[in-house]
DRENZA-884535 format. One record per atom (N, C-alpha, C): x, y, z; residue in one letter. Coordinates in steps of 0.02 Angstrom, whole numbers, padded with zeros to 5 digits, always signed. Example, Ala and Ser with C-alpha at 12.3 -4.5 7.8 and 13.67 -1.06 7.14 Angstrom:
DRENZA-884535
+00660-00284+00390a/+00615-00225+00390a/+00660-00165+00390a/+00642-00112+00354s/+00684-00053+00357s/+00645+00002+00394s/
end
This chain:
DRENZA-884535
+06583+05959+10411m/+06612+05902+10382m/+06658+05869+10433m/+06659+05806+10426a/+06699+05769+10474a/+06769+05761+10447a/+06814+05768+10491t/+06883+05758+10470t/+06903+05687+10486t/+06943+05661+10444h/+06963+05592+10452h/+07036+05592+10473h/+07050+05561+10528d/+07117+05560+10555d/+07154+05495+10538d/+07140+05465+10482a/+07173+05403+10462a/+07244+05419+10439a/+07291+05374+10454p/+07359+05389+10433p/+07365+05385+10356p/+07409+05424+10328a/+07420+05425+10255a/+07453+05359+10234a/+07431+05330+10177p/+07461+05267+10155p/+07535+05277+10137p/+07574+05226+10150t/+07644+05230+10132t/+07652+05210+10059t/+07694+05244+10023t/+07704+05231+09952t/+07778+05226+09938t/+07791+05195+09878h/+07860+05194+09855h/+07881+05265+09838h/+07944+05278+09842q/+07968+05345+09830q/+07957+05363+09757q/+07923+05418+09745g/+07910+05443+09678g/+07852+05410+09642g/+07814+05363+09674t/+07757+05331+09642t/+07697+05337+09688t/+07640+05318+09661t/+07579+05318+09701t/+07561+05248+09722t/+07606+05199+09706e/+07593+05129+09723e/+07604+05120+09798e/+07560+05081+09829p/+07572+05066+09900p/+07634+05023+09908p/+07666+05027+09964a/+07726+04988+09977a/+07709+04913+09976a/+07752+04872+09948g/+07740+04800+09944g/+07703+04779+09882g/+07681+04825+09840h/+07646+04809+09778h/+07682+04844+09720h/+07731+04810+09692s/+07768+04841+09636s/+07731+04826+09571s/+07749+04861+09520r/+07716+04851+09455r/+07738+04785+09424r/+07797+04759+09438m/+07821+04697+09409m/+07822+04643+09463m/+07776+04594+09460p/+07771+04544+09513p/+07834+04502+09522p/+07873+04491+09468q/+07932+04451+09475q/+07986+04486+09517q/+07979+04551+09526l/+08026+04587+09568l/+08001+04598+09639l/+07941+04574+09650d/+07912+04581+09718d/+07946+04530+09764d/+07974+04554+09820l/+08011+04510+09866l/+07967+04456+09897l/+07903+04469+09902s/+07859+04419+09934s/+07847+04358+09889s/+07861+04363+09822t/+07850+04306+09777t/+07915+04272+09756t/+07972+04290+09784y/+08035+04259+09765y/+08037+04184+09779y/+08014+04163+09837v/+08018+04092+09856v/+07975+04049+09809v/+07912+04065+09795p/+07873+04023+09748p/+07903+04023+09677p/+07930+04081+09656q/+07961+04084+09590q/+08022+04038+09586q/+08063+04037+09636l/+08122+03993+09638l/+08101+03920+09641l/+08049+03904+09677f/+08024+03835+09682f/+08003+03811+09613f/+07961+03849+09578w/+07937+03828+09512w/+07993+03827+09460w/+08042+03871+09468l/+08100+03868+09423l/+08137+03802+09433l/+08147+03782+09494f/+08182+03719+09508f/+08142+03659+09482f/+08076+03658+09493v/+08034+03602+09470v/+08036+03598+09393v/+08029+03654+09359t/+08030+03655+09285t/+08097+03632+09259t/+08152+03655+09290f/+08218+03634+09269f/+08227+03559+09276f/+08205+03531+09332v/+08212+03459+09344v/+08172+03420+09293v/+08111+03441+09278v/+08068+03405+09230v/+08101+03406+09161v/+08124+03465+09138f/+08156+03468+09072f/+08222+03428+09071f/+08259+03428+09126y/+08321+03390+09128y/+08307+03316+09121y/+08257+03291+09156v/+08240+03220+09153v/+08216+03202+09082v/+08174+03244+09052l/+08151+03231+08984l/+08209+03229+08934l/+08254+03276+08938m/+08311+03278+08893m/+08356+03217+08904m/+08367+03198+08968k/+08412+03142+08983k/+08382+03076+08959k/+08317+03068+08966r/+08284+03004+08949r/+08265+02998+08876r/+08247+03053+08843l/+08221+03049+08774l/+08269+03076+08721l/+08289+03138+08728a/+08326+03171+08673a/+08398+03149+08669a/+08433+03147+08725v/+08505+03132+08724v/+08519+03061+08697v/+08480+03010+08716p/+08494+02944+08688p/+08484+02941+08611p/+08433+02977+08585q/+08423+02976+08513q/+08480+03010+08476q/+08502+03065+08503v/+08558+03101+08472v/+08621+03057+08475v/+08632+03024+08531g/+08690+02980+08539g/+08688+02922+08489g/+08629+02893+08478r/+08623+02838+08429r/+08638+02864+08358r/+08613+02922+08342a/+08626+02950+08275a/+08700+02964+08265a/+08733+02991+08316i/+08805+03005+08311i/+08844+02940+08303i/+08825+02889+08340e/+08860+02825+08337e/+08850+02793+08268e/+08790+02796+08242a/+08777+02767+08175a/+08818+02804+08122a/+08822+02869+08128r/+08861+02909+08081r/+08935+02891+08086r/+08959+02884+08147r/+09030+02866+08157r/+09045+02798+08126r/+09000+02749+08135q/+09010+02682+08107q/+09010+02685+08030q/+08964+02723+08002r/+08960+02729+07930r/+09024+02762+07902r/+09048+02814+07936l/+09109+02847+07914l/+09169+02800+07918l/+09173+02762+07973d/+09228+02715+07980d/+09227+02663+07925d/+09167+02638+07909g/+09160+02589+07855g/+09179+02618+07788g/+09157+02680+07775d/+09174+02713+07711d/+09248+02727+07706d/+09279+02749+07761l/+09351+02762+07760l/+09390+02697+07751l/+09367+02643+07782g/+09400+02578+07773g/+09396+02555+07701g/+09338+02562+07670r/+09329+02542+07600r/+09372+02586+07554r/+09375+02651+07570a/+09416+02696+07529a/+09490+02677+07534a/+09512+02658+07594g/+09581+02636+07602g/+09596+02574+07561g/+09549+02527+07561e/+09559+02466+07521e/+09563+02482+07446e/+09519+02524+07423l/+09519+02543+07353l/+09583+02580+07334l/+09607+02622+07379r/+09669+02659+07366r/+09728+02611+07361r/+09730+02562+07406s/+09786+02514+07403s/+09782+02473+07338s/+09721+02455+07316q/+09714+02419+07253q/+09737+02462+07194q/+09719+02526+07196a/+09739+02572+07142a/+09814+02580+07140a/+09845+02585+07199e/+09918+02592+07200e/+09951+02528+07175e/+09921+02470+07188a/+09949+02408+07164a/+09944+02403+07088a/+09891+02430+07060c/+09881+02428+06987c/+09919+02484+06951c/+09941+02534+06986s/+09973+02592+06955s/+10034+02574+06914s/+10081+02534+06939p/+10140+02519+06897p/+10121+02483+06832p/+10074+02438+06835a/+10053+02403+06774a/+10022+02451+06724a/+09982+02499+06748m/+09950+02548+06703m/+10002+02594+06673m/+10053+02613+06712k/+10105+02656+06685k/+10144+02621+06630k/+10153+02556+06635r/+10187+02519+06582r/+10145+02516+06519r/+10079+02510+06526r/+10035+02505+06467r/+10020+02572+06435r/+10026+02625+06471l/+10005+02691+06448l/+10039+02712+06383l/+10105+02707+06375p/+10135+02728+06312p/+10111+02688+06252p/+10093+02625+06262r/+10069+02585+06206r/+09999+02606+06184r/+09959+02634+06230r/+09890+02652+06213r/+09883+02724+06190r/+09935+02763+06194a/+09930+02834+06176a/+09908+02844+06103a/+09934+02808+06054p/+09911+02819+05985p/+09837+02801+05976p/+09812+02753+06013k/+09741+02734+06007k/+09697+02790+06033k/+09720+02827+06084r/+09679+02881+06110r/+09674+02939+06061r/+09722+02948+06019r/+09720+03002+05970r/+09676+02985+05910r/+09661+02923+05900q/+09622+02901+05843q/+09552+02931+05841q/+09515+02936+05896p/+09447+02965+05890p/+09448+03035+05862p/+09500+03075+05875f/+09502+03142+05848f/+09512+03140+05772f/+09549+03091+05748g/+09555+03082+05676g/+09489+03064+05645g/+09452+03020+05679d/+09385+03002+05656d/+09340+03063+05655d/+09346+03105+05704l/+09304+03165+05709l/+09319+03213+05650l/+09382+03221+05634e/+09400+03264+05578e/+09374+03235+05512e/+09380+03169+05505r/+09355+03137+05444r/+09279+03145+05439r/+09244+03137+05495m/+09172+03144+05495m/+09151+03216+05479m/+09189+03266+05504a/+09173+03336+05489a/+09182+03350+05415a/+09234+03321+05385a/+09246+03331+05313a/+09190+03299+05273a/+09168+03239+05293e/+09113+03206+05258e/+09049+03247+05264e/+09036+03275+05323a/+08975+03315+05333a/+08977+03378+05291a/+09036+03410+05285a/+09041+03470+05244a/+09029+03453+05170a/+09055+03396+05147e/+09044+03375+05077e/+08971+03360+05065e/+08939+03327+05111r/+08868+03311+05105r/+08826+03375+05104r/+08844+03423+05145q/+08808+03486+05146q/+08816+03523+05079q/+08876+03522+05051r/+08888+03553+04986r/+08846+03521+04932r/+08842+03453+04933q/+08801+03417+04884q/+08728+03434+04891q/+08703+03436+04952l/+08632+03452+04963l/+08616+03524+04942l/+08662+03571+04955s/+08651+03640+04933s/+08647+03644+04858s/+08691+03608+04823a/+08689+03608+04750a/+08624+03578+04724a/+08603+03523+04754t/+08540+03490+04733t/+08481+03537+04745t/+08479+03571+04801l/+08424+03616+04817l/+08423+03675+04768l/+08480+03702+04751a/+08483+03758+04703a/+08458+03735+04635a/+08477+03675+04614q/+08457+03649+04549q/+08381+03639+04548q/+08352+03611+04600r/+08279+03601+04603r/+08243+03668+04602r/+08270+03716+04636s/+08238+03782+04638s/+08237+03813+04568s/+08293+03807+04533r/+08295+03833+04464r/+08246+03797+04419r/+08238+03731+04427r/+08191+03693+04386r/+08119+03715+04398r/+08103+03723+04462r/+08034+03743+04478r/+08018+03812+04451r/+08064+03858+04459s/+08049+03925+04435s/+08046+03927+04359s/+08086+03887+04325a/+08085+03886+04252a/+08026+03845+04225a/+08005+03794+04259a/+07953+03749+04235a/+07883+03775+04248a/+07876+03825+04289s/+07809+03846+04307s/+07799+03921+04296s/+07791+03941+04234p/+07778+04013+04222p/+07710+04035+04249p/+07662+03987+04251r/+07596+04004+04279r/+07603+04023+04353r/+07643+03984+04389a/+07651+03999+04461a/+07684+04067+04469a/+07733+04083+04427r/+07765+04148+04431r/+07715+04203+04416r/+07673+04193+04364t/+07623+04242+04346t/+07573+04251+04402t/+07551+04196+04431r/+07503+04200+04486r/+07533+04238+04544r/+07596+04223+04562r/+07628+04258+04618r/+07635+04332+04603r/+07652+04349+04541s/+07661+04420+04525s/+07594+04457+04525s/+07540+04425+04501l/+07474+04457+04503l/+07450+04466+04574l/+07461+04416+04616k/+07441+04423+04685k/+07481+04478+04719k/+07545+04480+04707s/+07585+04531+04740s/+07567+04600+04715s/+07545+04606+04651a/+07525+04671+04624a/+07458+04693+04652a/+07411+04646+04660a/+07344+04665+04682a/+07339+04671+04758a/+07374+04630+04794l/+07363+04626+04866l/+07397+04680+04907l/+07455+04706+04891p/+07484+04758+04935p/+07440+04819+04941p/+07401+04835+04888s/+07357+04893+04892s/+07302+04883+04943s/+07285+04822+04958m/+07232+04808+05008m/+07255+04826+05078m/+07318+04818+05092s/+07341+04832+05160s/+07367+04903+05167s/+07363+04943+05114g/+07386+05012+05119g/+07461+05018+05124g/+07498+04968+05101g/+07570+04970+05103g/+07599+04955+05171g/+07558+04937+05218r/+07583+04922+05286r/+07611+04851+05289r/+07656+04842+05334r/+07684+04775+05343r/+07635+04731+05382r/+07605+04759+05433r/+07558+04720+05474r/+07487+04734+05451r/+07449+04682+05443e/+07380+04690+05423e/+07336+04690+05485e/+07285+04730+05483t/+07238+04731+05539t/+07187+04676+05529t/+07149+04662+05581d/+07097+04609+05576d/+07044+04627+05524d/+07034+04691+05512r/+06983+04712+05465r/+07006+04700+05393r/+07070+04703+05380v/+07096+04696+05312v/+07104+04623+05293v/+07117+04580+05340r/+07130+04509+05325r/+07073+04475+05287r/+07009+04484+05307p/+06956+04451+05268p/+06952+04477+05196p/+06963+04542+05186r/+06962+04569+05118r/+07020+04541+05077r/+07077+04533+05109r/+07136+04505+05075r/+07121+04434+05053r/+07089+04395+05097r/+07074+04326+05079r/+07025+04323+05020r/+06975+04367+05021r/+06927+04369+04965r/+06962+04389+04900r/+07009+04435+04906m/+07045+04457+04847m/+07089+04400+04820m/+07122+04364+04865e/+07163+04307+04843e/+07120+04256+04808e/+07061+04242+04836a/+07016+04194+04805a/+06993+04217+04736a/+06981+04282+04728a/+06959+04309+04664a/+07015+04304+04612a/+07077+04319+04633v/+07134+04315+04587v/+07145+04242+04567v/+07141+04196+04614d/+07149+04125+04598d/+07094+04102+04550d/+07032+04125+04561g/+06977+04105+04516g/+06987+04131+04446g/+07010+04194+04439a/+07021+04223+04373a/+07077+04186+04337a/+07130+04169+04373l/+07185+04133+04342l/+07163+04063+04321l/+07120+04032+04360a/+07097+03965+04344a/+07053+03967+04281a/+07011+04019+04272e/+06969+04025+04212e/+07012+04034+04149e/+07065+04073+04155r/+07108+04085+04097r/+07146+04021+04078r/+07161+03980+04127a/+07201+03921+04113a/+07161+03871+04071a/+07094+03872+04077f/+07053+03824+04039f/+07031+03855+03978f/
end
């Protein structure tokens, strides 16, 4: 076998990388100058764009806001001075108007009393009509009592009816109504 007398490659200390070839190209000394050049070019381009486009728009918006605030503050000052000029006249009128301001509460109390009276009258009328209907219609009472006697047994005493029981209940109600109608004639 032939022996090769080539010199051993130089490497970074503790790595197998050849000298001059680091794993991170931005830290390679041979690429510093191009990296700095492109950094400078990019910075100049962004600076020009910001100076020509963005900064003037922001400046116009700030100036418009400042003008609007100045106008609003000026108007507020005028209104305040008008209010202060009217203040003595209003203070003189205030004691004379105080009884008038209390009047709506008196109206409110009167209206509440009228509403309570009206509700009492309506309750009495409703109770009287209910008594008349129950006294005037013994057939309706009989019909209700027969239905209540016949129908609870259909549902088995349960409060909630199932879908299966409802059709039978309807047929039973129809039968009770038919029987009561035959007796009436």
